[in-house]
N, C-alpha and C positions, 0 to 999 in steps of 0.2 A: 504493500500500500504506500509506504514512504517513498519507494523508488518511483512509483507511478506519479505521485504528487510532484516530486522533484523534476521529473521529466516534463510534466505538464507546465510547470513554472518556467522551465528553460525554453520550451517551444514558444510560450507566450511572449517571453522577453525578446526572442529572436524576431517574431512577427512585428512587435511594437517597434523595435529598432529599425527594421526594414521599412516599415511604413513611415517613420519619422524621417528617414533618409530620403525617401521619395518626395515627401512634402517639402523638405528643405531644398532639394534640387529644383523643384517646381517653382519655389519662391525666388531663386537666384535668377535675376534678369541680366541680359547683356547690357553693359554700360559702354557707350561710345568712348573711345580713347585714342590717343596718339603718342608717338615717341619720336625723338630726334635721332638721326643717324649721322655719323661723320667718320671720315677716314683721311689720313694724311700720309703721303709717301715722301720721304726725304732721303737723300743719299750723299755720300762723298766718294769720289772716284779719282784714280790716278792711272793715266794711260802711258805706258812705258815708251812706246815708239816716238810719240811727239811730245812727251813730257807734259801732257795736259793734266791739270788737276782743278777740282772745283767742288763746292758745296751746292746742292740743288734741293729745292722743294719741287719735285717733278709733278706732283698731283695732289689735289685736295678735293674731298667730297663733303657736301653738307646737304642734308635732306630731312624730310619729315614724312612719317607714315601715319595715316589716320584711318581708323576702322569705324564706319558709320553704323554697321550692323555686323552680325555674325557672318554675313555673306558678301558684303560690299566694302571695299577699302580703296584708298587712293595713296599714291606715292609720288613725291617730287624730290629730285636731287639735282643740285648744281655741281658742275664739274669745272674746277679751275686748273688749267694746265697749259703747258707750252704746246704749240702746234706740233703734231707728230704724224702718224700714219693716217692718210686719208683713204677713202674708198678707191679701189682700182689701183692700189699700189703707188700712189703719188706720195713720196716721203719727204720729210724735212729733217735734216740733221740738227737736232736741238742742242747738241753738245757744242758744235762749232759755230752756232749762230747766237745772236743776242735778241732773239724774239721774245716779246713780252708775254707774260701769262695772260690768258683770256678765259672768260667765264662763259660756259655754255649750259643750257638746260638739258641735262642728260636724260633724266627720267621725269615724265609727267603723265601718269596714266591711272585709270581706274580699273579695278579688278572685281569681277563677280565670281565667287567660288561656291560650289554646292557639291558636297560629297567628292566624287572623283573627277568632276568637271570644273574647268575655270576658263574664263575669257577675259582678256585685257585689251584695252583700247587707248590710244594716245601715243605719246613718245615712250614706247615700250622697251622693256629689257628683253633682248633677243635670246633665243635658246640655242643658236648655232653652236656656240662653244661654251655655254654656261656650265655644263658638266665638267668639261676639260679644265676650266678656270677654277672650279671648286676643288677638283682633285689635285691639280698641280699645286695649288695652295700658296704660290709665291708670286702673285701678280705684282707686288711691290718691287720685286727683283726684275722680272721680265714678264711681259704679257704672253699669252698663249699664241700658238701658231697663226691662226686666222686673223687675230687682232694685231699682232706684231707686224705682219707683212702685208696687210691691206686687203685680205680676201673679203673681210666683212667687218662691220662695226659692231660694237657691243649693244648699241641702242639705235632705234630708228622709229620714224613715224609710221604707225600702222596698227594692225590688230593681230592677235594670236589666240589660238584655242589649244588648251592642254587637256588631255584625257588619260586617266590611269585605268587601264583595262583590268589589270591584276597587280599583285605585288611585284611581279617581275617584268611587266610589259606596259609601256606608256608611249604616247604619240603626241605630236604637236604640229599644228598647221599655222603658217604665218603668211600674211599679206602685208608688205611694207613698201615704203617710198623708195628705198634703195640708195639714199645719199648719206645715211648716217645722221647722228644727232648734231653734227657741226655744220651741216649744210641742208637746211630744210627748204624744199621747193614744192610748188604745186604743179603737177603735170599728170598725164594719164599713163605714165610708164611705171609699172610696179614689179616688185620681186615676189615670186610665189615659192614658198618653202614647205617641205614636209620632212619631219624627223621622227625617228623611232629609237627608243632606248630599251634595251633588254638587259635584265639581270638574272641569268639562268640559275645562279646559286650565290650565296652570300660572298661578297667581295669581288665577284667578276662582273664587269660591265662591258656592254657593246653599244655603240651609238652610230647610226647611219643617218646622214642628212643630205638632202638634195634641194637646191633652189635654182630658179630659172627666171630670166627676164629677157624681153625682146625689145631692143631699141636699135632698129636697123638690123644689125647682126645679133642673133640670140646669144646670150651669155649664160653659163651655168657653172655651179660649183658642186662638187661631190666630196663629202666628208666621210671618212671611216675612222672610228676611234675605238680602241679596246684598252681596258685597264684592269688591274687587280689591286684592290685595297685591302691589305691585311692589317692585323693589329699593330704591327711595328714596321712592316715593309709595304711599299706601294710602287707600282710601275705602270707606265702608260705609253701608248704609241698612237700617233695620229698621222693620217695621210690625207692631204688635201689636193684636189685636182680642179683647176680652173680652166674651163673651156671657152675659147673665143674671149679671152680676158680683155677687159676694157672695151667690149663690143667690137673687137677687131678680129676678122676672120682668120682662123688657124692659129691664133696666139694661145699657147698653153702655158700655164704657170703651175708648177708643182711644189708642194711643201711637205716636208717630213719632220716630225718632232718626236723625240724619245725622252722620257724622263724616268728617274727612279729616286727613291728617298728611303732612308732607314732611321727609325726613332731610336737613338742611343739611350736616352733617358726621357722622363716625362717632359722635360723642358729643352732638350737638345736633339737636333736632327741634322743628318748630313744628306745632301742631295746633289744630283747631277742632271744635266740635260744636254741634248744634242739636237740642233736644227740644221736642215738643209733646204735651201730655196733654189730651184732650177727652172729653166724654161727651154722651149724648143727653138730650133733654128729655122727661120722662115726661108722660103725659096729665094735663091739668089744672094743670100747673106752668108758671111763667113762665121760670125759668132751668133750665139743665141740672142733673141730680141731683148732680153732683160740682163744681158751680159754684165753691165756695170753695177747691177744691184744684186745679182745672184751671189750667194755666199754659203759658208758653213760656219756654224757657231757652236762652241762648247762652253758649258758653264759647270763649275764645281765649287761647292761651298758648304757652309753649315748655317743653320738657323737656331737661334736661341730665343725662348719666350720666357723671360724672367718673371713677368707679371701678366695677368690675363689682359688680352687685347693689345699687347705690345710685343712686337717681334723684331729681332735684329738679325741681320745676315751679313756675313763676311764671305765674299765669293770672288773667284778669279774667272776671267773670260778670255776666250781666244776666238778671234774672228778672222776667217780666211776667205777673201773675196775670190770669185771665179776669175775676174779680170786680173791677170798676172802683173799688170802695170800698177795695180793698187797695192798699198802696203797692208800686210796683215796687222791686226791690232791685238795687243795683249794688255789687259787692264785688271785692276783690282777695285772692287766696289765694297762699300759699307752701306747697307740699306736699312732703313728703319720704317716700320709700319705701325701707325697709331690708329686705334679704332675707338669709337665711343658711340 
């Protein structure tokens, strides 16, 4: 009898506790809120060949995120930087020029998200190399392949849809202006993109992406990226193929990027990366069409994170131009990344 009474009391308490938890959850209402985001990249470098040295604040971000409801939010970010890589591979050497920092509206978009579906409209954050950027994890040291060599910008005016089919399969569709966030124009020429990300098992990722635009001569980019993210070790490889680059018939621009990193301790990591940019030779030409800009780059260094949201890297870089008349570059960088 005593056992039955004790069991009855126990069950009653469980039911009451469960009911109270449900009531409490139902009384909790969403409260609109926002937060500031910011990031600063600064560095010091020494180039051995030409004995150049300088302190730089290469980039600074300041933004604000606001959630109106559980499903709808907006994000704005200002990017202050020196002019660097533009779309279609038009580059400016920020080290050897005295160009002033300029401010651009990098992100300004609204997002609606419901379960596995989301749609963003405005000056959106693009997905082309978002996964690569997150996994490389050293943007303050060097941007990822597509961003570094002008295959694509990290933001553009347009719209994108993301859908997560399962825990291991997601896809995204993008329609964008095609000029990046530093050059906004209104015309009827758009880029159309489709990306698929697969994670067959924990740690292994594969992403394929294709985008297309027709402005006279049709241009397209094909991306293949594979990576493994372990508890202490990570490695990734990306291959980028640009067809009819710059809307010029038969121009091909190829990019290869390999990276690896190993976590020595909770706060210390070593990493390395190799990039190669190449192009084809057009009919009647002796050298490849991008001969003066094609190169191979190797980076090796370490990253230390003494405090949350602060990272420091000391790294060495070797740049070998395809053009044999150009001097190879050997340099040492000290980079710092501040987040808030």
